[in-house]
TORKOL-4160 file (C-alpha; in steps of 0.2 Angstrom, whole numbers, padded with zeros to 4 digits, m for minus):
420
<pt num="1" X="m0170" Y="0055" Z="0021"/>
<pt num="2" X="m0169" Y="0044" Z="0005"/>
<pt num="3" X="m0155" Y="0045" Z="m0006"/>
<pt num="4" X="m0159" Y="0052" Z="m0022"/>
<pt num="5" X="m0150" Y="0052" Z="m0040"/>
<pt num="6" X="m0145" Y="0069" Z="m0046"/>
<pt num="7" X="m0136" Y="0073" Z="m0064"/>
<pt num="8" X="m0122" Y="0083" Z="m0068"/>
<pt num="9" X="m0131" Y="0099" Z="m0071"/>
<pt num="10" X="m0139" Y="0099" Z="m0054"/>
<pt num="11" X="m0120" Y="0096" Z="m0048"/>
<pt num="12" X="m0114" Y="0110" Z="m0055"/>
<pt num="13" X="m0129" Y="0121" Z="m0048"/>
<pt num="14" X="m0126" Y="0114" Z="m0031"/>
<pt num="15" X="m0108" Y="0120" Z="m0032"/>
<pt num="16" X="m0111" Y="0136" Z="m0039"/>
<pt num="17" X="m0125" Y="0139" Z="m0024"/>
<pt num="18" X="m0111" Y="0134" Z="m0011"/>
<pt num="19" X="m0121" Y="0118" Z="m0004"/>
<pt num="20" X="m0114" Y="0105" Z="0008"/>
<pt num="21" X="m0118" Y="0088" Z="0001"/>
<pt num="22" X="m0109" Y="0070" Z="m0001"/>
<pt num="23" X="m0111" Y="0063" Z="m0019"/>
<pt num="24" X="m0107" Y="0046" Z="m0023"/>
<pt num="25" X="m0100" Y="0044" Z="m0041"/>
<pt num="26" X="m0105" Y="0026" Z="m0046"/>
<pt num="27" X="m0112" Y="0016" Z="m0061"/>
<pt num="28" X="m0127" Y="0002" Z="m0062"/>
<pt num="29" X="m0115" Y="m0011" Z="m0069"/>
<pt num="30" X="m0103" Y="m0011" Z="m0054"/>
<pt num="31" X="m0105" Y="m0023" Z="m0041"/>
<pt num="32" X="m0094" Y="m0013" Z="m0028"/>
<pt num="33" X="m0107" Y="0003" Z="m0030"/>
<pt num="34" X="m0123" Y="m0009" Z="m0027"/>
<pt num="35" X="m0112" Y="m0017" Z="m0012"/>
<pt num="36" X="m0112" Y="0002" Z="m0002"/>
<pt num="37" X="m0131" Y="0005" Z="m0006"/>
<pt num="38" X="m0137" Y="m0002" Z="0011"/>
<pt num="39" X="m0124" Y="0008" Z="0021"/>
<pt num="40" X="m0126" Y="0023" Z="0011"/>
<pt num="41" X="m0145" Y="0023" Z="0015"/>
<pt num="42" X="m0142" Y="0021" Z="0033"/>
<pt num="43" X="m0129" Y="0035" Z="0033"/>
<pt num="44" X="m0142" Y="0045" Z="0023"/>
<pt num="45" X="m0155" Y="0043" Z="0038"/>
<pt num="46" X="m0142" Y="0046" Z="0051"/>
<pt num="47" X="m0136" Y="0062" Z="0043"/>
<pt num="48" X="m0154" Y="0069" Z="0039"/>
<pt num="49" X="m0154" Y="0088" Z="0042"/>
<pt num="50" X="m0135" Y="0089" Z="0044"/>
<pt num="51" X="m0129" Y="0083" Z="0027"/>
<pt num="52" X="m0138" Y="0079" Z="0010"/>
<pt num="53" X="m0132" Y="0062" Z="0002"/>
<pt num="54" X="m0135" Y="0059" Z="m0017"/>
<pt num="55" X="m0129" Y="0048" Z="m0032"/>
<pt num="56" X="m0123" Y="0052" Z="m0048"/>
<pt num="57" X="m0123" Y="0038" Z="m0061"/>
<pt num="58" X="m0108" Y="0040" Z="m0073"/>
<pt num="59" X="m0115" Y="0024" Z="m0083"/>
<pt num="60" X="m0102" Y="0018" Z="m0096"/>
<pt num="61" X="m0098" Y="0035" Z="m0103"/>
<pt num="62" X="m0078" Y="0037" Z="m0100"/>
<pt num="63" X="m0081" Y="0055" Z="m0105"/>
<pt num="64" X="m0091" Y="0057" Z="m0088"/>
<pt num="65" X="m0077" Y="0049" Z="m0078"/>
<pt num="66" X="m0064" Y="0060" Z="m0086"/>
<pt num="67" X="m0073" Y="0076" Z="m0084"/>
<pt num="68" X="m0078" Y="0071" Z="m0065"/>
<pt num="69" X="m0058" Y="0066" Z="m0062"/>
<pt num="70" X="m0065" Y="0049" Z="m0056"/>
<pt num="71" X="m0053" Y="0034" Z="m0059"/>
<pt num="72" X="m0061" Y="0020" Z="m0048"/>
<pt num="73" X="m0080" Y="0019" Z="m0043"/>
<pt num="74" X="m0089" Y="0021" Z="m0030"/>
<pt num="75" X="m0080" Y="0037" Z="m0028"/>
<pt num="76" X="m0089" Y="0047" Z="m0012"/>
<pt num="77" X="m0083" Y="0065" Z="m0013"/>
<pt num="78" X="m0089" Y="0078" Z="0001"/>
<pt num="79" X="m0092" Y="0097" Z="m0004"/>
<pt num="80" X="m0093" Y="0110" Z="0010"/>
<pt num="81" X="m0100" Y="0126" Z="0003"/>
<pt num="82" X="m0097" Y="0122" Z="m0014"/>
<pt num="83" X="m0079" Y="0116" Z="m0010"/>
<pt num="84" X="m0073" Y="0099" Z="m0014"/>
<pt num="85" X="m0063" Y="0095" Z="0003"/>
<pt num="86" X="m0060" Y="0077" Z="0000"/>
<pt num="87" X="m0066" Y="0060" Z="m0005"/>
<pt num="88" X="m0066" Y="0041" Z="0001"/>
<pt num="89" X="m0063" Y="0027" Z="m0014"/>
<pt num="90" X="m0071" Y="0010" Z="m0014"/>
<pt num="91" X="m0075" Y="0012" Z="0005"/>
<pt num="92" X="m0073" Y="m0006" Z="0013"/>
<pt num="93" X="m0086" Y="m0003" Z="0026"/>
<pt num="94" X="m0101" Y="0009" Z="0033"/>
<pt num="95" X="m0086" Y="0013" Z="0047"/>
<pt num="96" X="m0074" Y="0018" Z="0033"/>
<pt num="97" X="m0087" Y="0032" Z="0026"/>
<pt num="98" X="m0091" Y="0037" Z="0044"/>
<pt num="99" X="m0073" Y="0040" Z="0049"/>
<pt num="100" X="m0071" Y="0049" Z="0034"/>
<pt num="101" X="m0086" Y="0061" Z="0037"/>
<pt num="102" X="m0081" Y="0062" Z="0055"/>
<pt num="103" X="m0065" Y="0073" Z="0049"/>
<pt num="104" X="m0076" Y="0086" Z="0043"/>
<pt num="105" X="m0092" Y="0084" Z="0051"/>
<pt num="106" X="m0098" Y="0080" Z="0070"/>
<pt num="107" X="m0100" Y="0061" Z="0073"/>
<pt num="108" X="m0117" Y="0056" Z="0073"/>
<pt num="109" X="m0123" Y="0048" Z="0091"/>
<pt num="110" X="m0128" Y="0030" Z="0091"/>
<pt num="111" X="m0141" Y="0021" Z="0100"/>
<pt num="112" X="m0135" Y="0005" Z="0108"/>
<pt num="113" X="m0143" Y="m0008" Z="0118"/>
<pt num="114" X="m0125" Y="m0012" Z="0126"/>
<pt num="115" X="m0131" Y="m0026" Z="0138"/>
<pt num="116" X="m0143" Y="m0035" Z="0126"/>
<pt num="117" X="m0136" Y="m0054" Z="0125"/>
<pt num="118" X="m0139" Y="m0062" Z="0108"/>
<pt num="119" X="m0141" Y="m0082" Z="0107"/>
<pt num="120" X="m0129" Y="m0079" Z="0091"/>
<pt num="121" X="m0119" Y="m0066" Z="0083"/>
<pt num="122" X="m0114" Y="m0070" Z="0065"/>
<pt num="123" X="m0099" Y="m0059" Z="0060"/>
<pt num="124" X="m0100" Y="m0059" Z="0041"/>
<pt num="125" X="m0115" Y="m0058" Z="0029"/>
<pt num="126" X="m0109" Y="m0072" Z="0016"/>
<pt num="127" X="m0118" Y="m0086" Z="0011"/>
<pt num="128" X="m0111" Y="m0096" Z="0025"/>
<pt num="129" X="m0117" Y="m0081" Z="0037"/>
<pt num="130" X="m0133" Y="m0080" Z="0031"/>
<pt num="131" X="m0138" Y="m0098" Z="0031"/>
<pt num="132" X="m0132" Y="m0098" Z="0048"/>
<pt num="133" X="m0144" Y="m0084" Z="0052"/>
<pt num="134" X="m0159" Y="m0092" Z="0042"/>
<pt num="135" X="m0157" Y="m0109" Z="0052"/>
<pt num="136" X="m0154" Y="m0100" Z="0068"/>
<pt num="137" X="m0170" Y="m0089" Z="0066"/>
<pt num="138" X="m0180" Y="m0103" Z="0060"/>
<pt num="139" X="m0174" Y="m0113" Z="0077"/>
<pt num="140" X="m0181" Y="m0098" Z="0087"/>
<pt num="141" X="m0164" Y="m0091" Z="0092"/>
<pt num="142" X="m0162" Y="m0073" Z="0094"/>
<pt num="143" X="m0148" Y="m0071" Z="0079"/>
<pt num="144" X="m0139" Y="m0054" Z="0071"/>
<pt num="145" X="m0127" Y="m0053" Z="0057"/>
<pt num="146" X="m0114" Y="m0040" Z="0057"/>
<pt num="147" X="m0109" Y="m0036" Z="0040"/>
<pt num="148" X="m0098" Y="m0021" Z="0036"/>
<pt num="149" X="m0106" Y="m0016" Z="0021"/>
<pt num="150" X="m0119" Y="m0027" Z="0012"/>
<pt num="151" X="m0124" Y="m0045" Z="0010"/>
<pt num="152" X="m0114" Y="m0058" Z="0000"/>
<pt num="153" X="m0096" Y="m0056" Z="0003"/>
<pt num="154" X="m0086" Y="m0061" Z="m0011"/>
<pt num="155" X="m0101" Y="m0069" Z="m0020"/>
<pt num="156" X="m0110" Y="m0053" Z="m0022"/>
<pt num="157" X="m0095" Y="m0047" Z="m0034"/>
<pt num="158" X="m0097" Y="m0064" Z="m0044"/>
<pt num="159" X="m0104" Y="m0058" Z="m0062"/>
<pt num="160" X="m0113" Y="m0075" Z="m0065"/>
<pt num="161" X="m0114" Y="m0091" Z="m0054"/>
<pt num="162" X="m0117" Y="m0107" Z="m0063"/>
<pt num="163" X="m0114" Y="m0120" Z="m0051"/>
<pt num="164" X="m0127" Y="m0116" Z="m0037"/>
<pt num="165" X="m0141" Y="m0127" Z="m0039"/>
<pt num="166" X="m0159" Y="m0123" Z="m0043"/>
<pt num="167" X="m0154" Y="m0109" Z="m0056"/>
<pt num="168" X="m0153" Y="m0119" Z="m0071"/>
<pt num="169" X="m0148" Y="m0102" Z="m0081"/>
<pt num="170" X="m0136" Y="m0096" Z="m0068"/>
<pt num="171" X="m0138" Y="m0082" Z="m0055"/>
<pt num="172" X="m0129" Y="m0065" Z="m0052"/>
<pt num="173" X="m0120" Y="m0066" Z="m0036"/>
<pt num="174" X="m0127" Y="m0050" Z="m0030"/>
<pt num="175" X="m0145" Y="m0056" Z="m0034"/>
<pt num="176" X="m0142" Y="m0073" Z="m0024"/>
<pt num="177" X="m0135" Y="m0063" Z="m0008"/>
<pt num="178" X="m0150" Y="m0052" Z="m0009"/>
<pt num="179" X="m0162" Y="m0066" Z="m0008"/>
<pt num="180" X="m0151" Y="m0075" Z="0006"/>
<pt num="181" X="m0153" Y="m0059" Z="0016"/>
<pt num="182" X="m0172" Y="m0057" Z="0014"/>
<pt num="183" X="m0176" Y="m0075" Z="0017"/>
<pt num="184" X="m0166" Y="m0075" Z="0034"/>
<pt num="185" X="m0173" Y="m0058" Z="0039"/>
<pt num="186" X="m0190" Y="m0065" Z="0035"/>
<pt num="187" X="m0189" Y="m0078" Z="0049"/>
<pt num="188" X="m0183" Y="m0063" Z="0062"/>
<pt num="189" X="m0164" Y="m0064" Z="0059"/>
<pt num="190" X="m0158" Y="m0046" Z="0061"/>
<pt num="191" X="m0143" Y="m0036" Z="0051"/>
<pt num="192" X="m0133" Y="m0023" Z="0059"/>
<pt num="193" X="m0122" Y="m0014" Z="0047"/>
<pt num="194" X="m0105" Y="m0013" Z="0057"/>
<pt num="195" X="m0087" Y="m0015" Z="0056"/>
<pt num="196" X="m0080" Y="m0028" Z="0069"/>
<pt num="197" X="m0066" Y="m0020" Z="0078"/>
<pt num="198" X="m0060" Y="m0033" Z="0091"/>
<pt num="199" X="m0068" Y="m0048" Z="0099"/>
<pt num="200" X="m0066" Y="m0058" Z="0117"/>
<pt num="201" X="m0069" Y="m0075" Z="0114"/>
<pt num="202" X="m0063" Y="m0082" Z="0129"/>
<pt num="203" X="m0078" Y="m0074" Z="0141"/>
<pt num="204" X="m0096" Y="m0079" Z="0142"/>
<pt num="205" X="m0106" Y="m0071" Z="0135"/>
<pt num="206" X="m0094" Y="m0068" Z="0121"/>
<pt num="207" X="m0089" Y="m0049" Z="0118"/>
<pt num="208" X="m0089" Y="m0041" Z="0101"/>
<pt num="209" X="m0083" Y="m0024" Z="0098"/>
<pt num="210" X="m0090" Y="m0015" Z="0082"/>
<pt num="211" X="m0091" Y="0002" Z="0075"/>
<pt num="212" X="m0110" Y="0003" Z="0081"/>
<pt num="213" X="m0106" Y="m0002" Z="0099"/>
<pt num="214" X="m0101" Y="m0017" Z="0110"/>
<pt num="215" X="m0112" Y="m0033" Z="0107"/>
<pt num="216" X="m0114" Y="m0049" Z="0118"/>
<pt num="217" X="m0118" Y="m0067" Z="0113"/>
<pt num="218" X="m0118" Y="m0084" Z="0118"/>
<pt num="219" X="m0112" Y="m0090" Z="0102"/>
<pt num="220" X="m0103" Y="m0085" Z="0089"/>
<pt num="221" X="m0101" Y="m0088" Z="0071"/>
<pt num="222" X="m0085" Y="m0083" Z="0062"/>
<pt num="223" X="m0090" Y="m0081" Z="0044"/>
<pt num="224" X="m0078" Y="m0068" Z="0039"/>
<pt num="225" X="m0072" Y="m0075" Z="0021"/>
<pt num="226" X="m0057" Y="m0071" Z="0013"/>
<pt num="227" X="m0049" Y="m0056" Z="0003"/>
<pt num="228" X="m0039" Y="m0055" Z="m0013"/>
<pt num="229" X="m0021" Y="m0061" Z="m0013"/>
<pt num="230" X="m0010" Y="m0047" Z="m0019"/>
<pt num="231" X="0004" Y="m0052" Z="m0032"/>
<pt num="232" X="0019" Y="m0045" Z="m0021"/>
<pt num="233" X="0028" Y="m0037" Z="m0036"/>
<pt num="234" X="0034" Y="m0019" Z="m0034"/>
<pt num="235" X="0022" Y="m0003" Z="m0035"/>
<pt num="236" X="0007" Y="m0015" Z="m0036"/>
<pt num="237" X="m0002" Y="m0007" Z="m0022"/>
<pt num="238" X="0001" Y="0011" Z="m0028"/>
<pt num="239" X="m0005" Y="0006" Z="m0046"/>
<pt num="240" X="m0023" Y="0001" Z="m0040"/>
<pt num="241" X="m0035" Y="0011" Z="m0048"/>
<pt num="242" X="m0021" Y="0016" Z="m0061"/>
<pt num="243" X="m0022" Y="m0001" Z="m0070"/>
<pt num="244" X="m0021" Y="m0013" Z="m0057"/>
<pt num="245" X="m0038" Y="m0021" Z="m0051"/>
<pt num="246" X="m0044" Y="m0036" Z="m0042"/>
<pt num="247" X="m0060" Y="m0039" Z="m0048"/>
<pt num="248" X="m0065" Y="m0040" Z="m0065"/>
<pt num="249" X="m0084" Y="m0039" Z="m0064"/>
<pt num="250" X="m0081" Y="m0021" Z="m0055"/>
<pt num="251" X="m0068" Y="m0014" Z="m0066"/>
<pt num="252" X="m0068" Y="m0022" Z="m0082"/>
<pt num="253" X="m0079" Y="m0008" Z="m0090"/>
<pt num="254" X="m0065" Y="0003" Z="m0089"/>
<pt num="255" X="m0055" Y="m0007" Z="m0101"/>
<pt num="256" X="m0068" Y="m0008" Z="m0116"/>
<pt num="257" X="m0058" Y="m0009" Z="m0131"/>
<pt num="258" X="m0041" Y="m0010" Z="m0123"/>
<pt num="259" X="m0028" Y="m0024" Z="m0119"/>
<pt num="260" X="m0027" Y="m0031" Z="m0102"/>
<pt num="261" X="m0018" Y="m0046" Z="m0092"/>
<pt num="262" X="m0026" Y="m0058" Z="m0081"/>
<pt num="263" X="m0013" Y="m0066" Z="m0069"/>
<pt num="264" X="m0020" Y="m0082" Z="m0062"/>
<pt num="265" X="m0025" Y="m0100" Z="m0065"/>
<pt num="266" X="m0039" Y="m0105" Z="m0056"/>
<pt num="267" X="m0058" Y="m0103" Z="m0057"/>
<pt num="268" X="m0059" Y="m0084" Z="m0053"/>
<pt num="269" X="m0044" Y="m0081" Z="m0064"/>
<pt num="270" X="m0053" Y="m0091" Z="m0079"/>
<pt num="271" X="m0071" Y="m0081" Z="m0075"/>
<pt num="272" X="m0061" Y="m0064" Z="m0075"/>
<pt num="273" X="m0053" Y="m0068" Z="m0093"/>
<pt num="274" X="m0070" Y="m0074" Z="m0100"/>
<pt num="275" X="m0078" Y="m0058" Z="m0095"/>
<pt num="276" X="m0065" Y="m0047" Z="m0100"/>
<pt num="277" X="m0064" Y="m0056" Z="m0117"/>
<pt num="278" X="m0081" Y="m0049" Z="m0119"/>
<pt num="279" X="m0076" Y="m0032" Z="m0116"/>
<pt num="280" X="m0057" Y="m0029" Z="m0119"/>
<pt num="281" X="m0050" Y="m0030" Z="m0136"/>
<pt num="282" X="m0036" Y="m0043" Z="m0131"/>
<pt num="283" X="m0034" Y="m0053" Z="m0114"/>
<pt num="284" X="m0018" Y="m0061" Z="m0109"/>
<pt num="285" X="m0019" Y="m0075" Z="m0097"/>
<pt num="286" X="m0003" Y="m0077" Z="m0087"/>
<pt num="287" X="m0001" Y="m0092" Z="m0078"/>
<pt num="288" X="0014" Y="m0100" Z="m0069"/>
<pt num="289" X="0010" Y="m0118" Z="m0074"/>
<pt num="290" X="0006" Y="m0126" Z="m0091"/>
<pt num="291" X="m0011" Y="m0129" Z="m0088"/>
<pt num="292" X="m0026" Y="m0121" Z="m0079"/>
<pt num="293" X="m0032" Y="m0126" Z="m0062"/>
<pt num="294" X="m0049" Y="m0120" Z="m0066"/>
<pt num="295" X="m0064" Y="m0132" Z="m0069"/>
<pt num="296" X="m0063" Y="m0139" Z="m0086"/>
<pt num="297" X="m0077" Y="m0131" Z="m0093"/>
<pt num="298" X="m0068" Y="m0114" Z="m0091"/>
<pt num="299" X="m0054" Y="m0122" Z="m0103"/>
<pt num="300" X="m0066" Y="m0124" Z="m0117"/>
<pt num="301" X="m0074" Y="m0108" Z="m0116"/>
<pt num="302" X="m0058" Y="m0099" Z="m0116"/>
<pt num="303" X="m0050" Y="m0109" Z="m0131"/>
<pt num="304" X="m0064" Y="m0104" Z="m0141"/>
<pt num="305" X="m0061" Y="m0084" Z="m0136"/>
<pt num="306" X="m0051" Y="m0079" Z="m0151"/>
<pt num="307" X="m0044" Y="m0063" Z="m0142"/>
<pt num="308" X="m0038" Y="m0073" Z="m0127"/>
<pt num="309" X="m0019" Y="m0077" Z="m0127"/>
<pt num="310" X="m0011" Y="m0090" Z="m0114"/>
<pt num="311" X="0006" Y="m0086" Z="m0107"/>
<pt num="312" X="0010" Y="m0103" Z="m0100"/>
<pt num="313" X="0025" Y="m0106" Z="m0087"/>
<pt num="314" X="0025" Y="m0088" Z="m0085"/>
<pt num="315" X="0026" Y="m0076" Z="m0069"/>
<pt num="316" X="0024" Y="m0057" Z="m0068"/>
<pt num="317" X="0042" Y="m0049" Z="m0063"/>
<pt num="318" X="0037" Y="m0033" Z="m0066"/>
<pt num="319" X="0022" Y="m0020" Z="m0068"/>
<pt num="320" X="0028" Y="m0007" Z="m0082"/>
<pt num="321" X="0019" Y="0010" Z="m0079"/>
<pt num="322" X="0022" Y="0028" Z="m0080"/>
<pt num="323" X="0007" Y="0037" Z="m0071"/>
<pt num="324" X="m0003" Y="0023" Z="m0076"/>
<pt num="325" X="0000" Y="0004" Z="m0081"/>
<pt num="326" X="0007" Y="0002" Z="m0099"/>
<pt num="327" X="0011" Y="m0017" Z="m0098"/>
<pt num="328" X="0020" Y="m0030" Z="m0089"/>
<pt num="329" X="0036" Y="m0040" Z="m0090"/>
<pt num="330" X="0035" Y="m0059" Z="m0088"/>
<pt num="331" X="0048" Y="m0072" Z="m0084"/>
<pt num="332" X="0047" Y="m0090" Z="m0089"/>
<pt num="333" X="0049" Y="m0100" Z="m0075"/>
<pt num="334" X="0057" Y="m0115" Z="m0085"/>
<pt num="335" X="0070" Y="m0106" Z="m0097"/>
<pt num="336" X="0071" Y="m0089" Z="m0087"/>
<pt num="337" X="0066" Y="m0080" Z="m0102"/>
<pt num="338" X="0059" Y="m0063" Z="m0101"/>
<pt num="339" X="0047" Y="m0053" Z="m0112"/>
<pt num="340" X="0036" Y="m0036" Z="m0111"/>
<pt num="341" X="0017" Y="m0038" Z="m0115"/>
<pt num="342" X="0011" Y="m0020" Z="m0118"/>
<pt num="343" X="m0008" Y="m0018" Z="m0108"/>
<pt num="344" X="m0017" Y="m0005" Z="m0099"/>
<pt num="345" X="m0026" Y="m0015" Z="m0085"/>
<pt num="346" X="m0018" Y="m0030" Z="m0075"/>
<pt num="347" X="m0031" Y="m0040" Z="m0066"/>
<pt num="348" X="m0024" Y="m0050" Z="m0051"/>
<pt num="349" X="m0032" Y="m0066" Z="m0048"/>
<pt num="350" X="m0020" Y="m0078" Z="m0039"/>
<pt num="351" X="m0031" Y="m0083" Z="m0024"/>
<pt num="352" X="m0038" Y="m0077" Z="m0009"/>
<pt num="353" X="m0032" Y="m0074" Z="0010"/>
<pt num="354" X="m0043" Y="m0077" Z="0025"/>
<pt num="355" X="m0049" Y="m0064" Z="0034"/>
<pt num="356" X="m0044" Y="m0067" Z="0053"/>
<pt num="357" X="m0033" Y="m0056" Z="0059"/>
<pt num="358" X="m0045" Y="m0052" Z="0072"/>
<pt num="359" X="m0046" Y="m0069" Z="0079"/>
<pt num="360" X="m0027" Y="m0073" Z="0078"/>
<pt num="361" X="m0022" Y="m0079" Z="0097"/>
<pt num="362" X="m0041" Y="m0084" Z="0101"/>
<pt num="363" X="m0045" Y="m0097" Z="0091"/>
<pt num="364" X="m0033" Y="m0109" Z="0083"/>
<pt num="365" X="m0027" Y="m0104" Z="0064"/>
<pt num="366" X="m0018" Y="m0116" Z="0053"/>
<pt num="367" X="m0001" Y="m0111" Z="0044"/>
<pt num="368" X="m0010" Y="m0103" Z="0030"/>
<pt num="369" X="m0021" Y="m0092" Z="0042"/>
<pt num="370" X="m0038" Y="m0102" Z="0040"/>
<pt num="371" X="m0048" Y="m0106" Z="0056"/>
<pt num="372" X="m0045" Y="m0125" Z="0062"/>
<pt num="373" X="m0063" Y="m0132" Z="0061"/>
<pt num="374" X="m0070" Y="m0148" Z="0053"/>
<pt num="375" X="m0087" Y="m0151" Z="0046"/>
<pt num="376" X="m0096" Y="m0148" Z="0062"/>
<pt num="377" X="m0088" Y="m0131" Z="0061"/>
<pt num="378" X="m0083" Y="m0132" Z="0079"/>
<pt num="379" X="m0068" Y="m0122" Z="0082"/>
<pt num="380" X="m0054" Y="m0122" Z="0097"/>
<pt num="381" X="m0065" Y="m0112" Z="0108"/>
<pt num="382" X="m0082" Y="m0119" Z="0115"/>
<pt num="383" X="m0097" Y="m0109" Z="0107"/>
<pt num="384" X="m0089" Y="m0102" Z="0093"/>
<pt num="385" X="m0090" Y="m0108" Z="0075"/>
<pt num="386" X="m0082" Y="m0105" Z="0059"/>
<pt num="387" X="m0091" Y="m0106" Z="0041"/>
<pt num="388" X="m0088" Y="m0103" Z="0023"/>
<pt num="389" X="m0069" Y="m0098" Z="0016"/>
<pt num="390" X="m0063" Y="m0094" Z="0032"/>
<pt num="391" X="m0062" Y="m0110" Z="0038"/>
<pt num="392" X="m0050" Y="m0126" Z="0035"/>
<pt num="393" X="m0059" Y="m0136" Z="0020"/>
<pt num="394" X="m0055" Y="m0145" Z="0004"/>
<pt num="395" X="m0067" Y="m0135" Z="m0007"/>
<pt num="396" X="m0072" Y="m0118" Z="m0006"/>
<pt num="397" X="m0089" Y="m0114" Z="m0015"/>
<pt num="398" X="m0106" Y="m0106" Z="m0011"/>
<pt num="399" X="m0114" Y="m0122" Z="m0009"/>
<pt num="400" X="m0102" Y="m0128" Z="0004"/>
<pt num="401" X="m0101" Y="m0112" Z="0013"/>
<pt num="402" X="m0121" Y="m0113" Z="0014"/>
<pt num="403" X="m0118" Y="m0130" Z="0020"/>
<pt num="404" X="m0108" Y="m0125" Z="0035"/>
<pt num="405" X="m0119" Y="m0113" Z="0039"/>
<pt num="406" X="m0133" Y="m0125" Z="0043"/>
<pt num="407" X="m0121" Y="m0136" Z="0052"/>
<pt num="408" X="m0115" Y="m0122" Z="0064"/>
<pt num="409" X="m0132" Y="m0118" Z="0070"/>
<pt num="410" X="m0135" Y="m0138" Z="0073"/>
<pt num="411" X="m0118" Y="m0138" Z="0083"/>
<pt num="412" X="m0123" Y="m0121" Z="0092"/>
<pt num="413" X="m0141" Y="m0128" Z="0098"/>
<pt num="414" X="m0130" Y="m0144" Z="0104"/>
<pt num="415" X="m0119" Y="m0131" Z="0114"/>
<pt num="416" X="m0133" Y="m0121" Z="0120"/>
<pt num="417" X="m0142" Y="m0136" Z="0128"/>
<pt num="418" X="m0126" Y="m0141" Z="0136"/>
<pt num="419" X="m0124" Y="m0124" Z="0143"/>
<pt num="420" X="m0143" Y="m0118" Z="0148"/>
């Protein structure tokens, strides 16, 4: 059963008729909303006949957000007999949505070929993962990508990528991710939307536990990427969705005409500040040093933006708030002076941390939690390779992740030839 879009009048009618359904409050401009679409479509098929799943596009109408009582999107809200029984906000995986539904509805059975052994299982569907899938499939390997939500990873949340070769006018991250997935699948690579819950990399074949069942592989490519790093100030987590955010492309539209703060000094912080400068009334960029670490081209663009103000040599000492964020208190790291800045939103762009929790104790990690692997992508465990932002490397970009994916397959072919 395909997911269909409904309007507010239909929603109100279904509530009055005491229908049971799941509604995804979303907007076309929201990257996170698009990311859950593949999982949502699969779940609609899974629950066909038991639960109708629909979307409601809130667009850029802040009045609709207020009327619906939605502060962050996507918000998935379950109605049973016309009564709102709960919601999940910005679900990180298909498994999160399934767990939410399982609290009210019977969990749907899944079919598993639990003894099939793949030549290669790729954990993560970012640019490194899908390049590995492409090269593996073209080499005749039986390869599957395990992705918890949709293709692209961090890249899919990037509004504009200007430094990936072949796109002279730039390309949206989501679009590039879809191209990569389709290209890999054209040659026979398979995608399974599943949350990896555990791995045993010490056995042969390697064992991967997922929300869709157990999978086995001769080789494994770890391409889990990295997640936003938190600032670490009091009430930061509690204020997410109430003024604290980590993705300008996802949440920037909520701050149209308002004053916002971006914290950080790298490429992500610079691109977030530029994007927000076109939406917000005023943007403060807070950085602990006296110059940005971002690529020089961003410096020039930010200096030309009349509504961007730099707060050099400063750190956020406190997030000011009532029910929502009202501003920040910054401290100058050189003289210790503090001042308050009034703002409705705080976008935290202070780097990322590798998603390696599942692999701790199984593969060698460095002090920062990254998987130790050189240009060959070979890890400390034979038959296991690491690509993209998750491995130790000097430069973490889409183009270097893609290179890793190709090298991983080359290394895996050598391994398979030796262990045939």
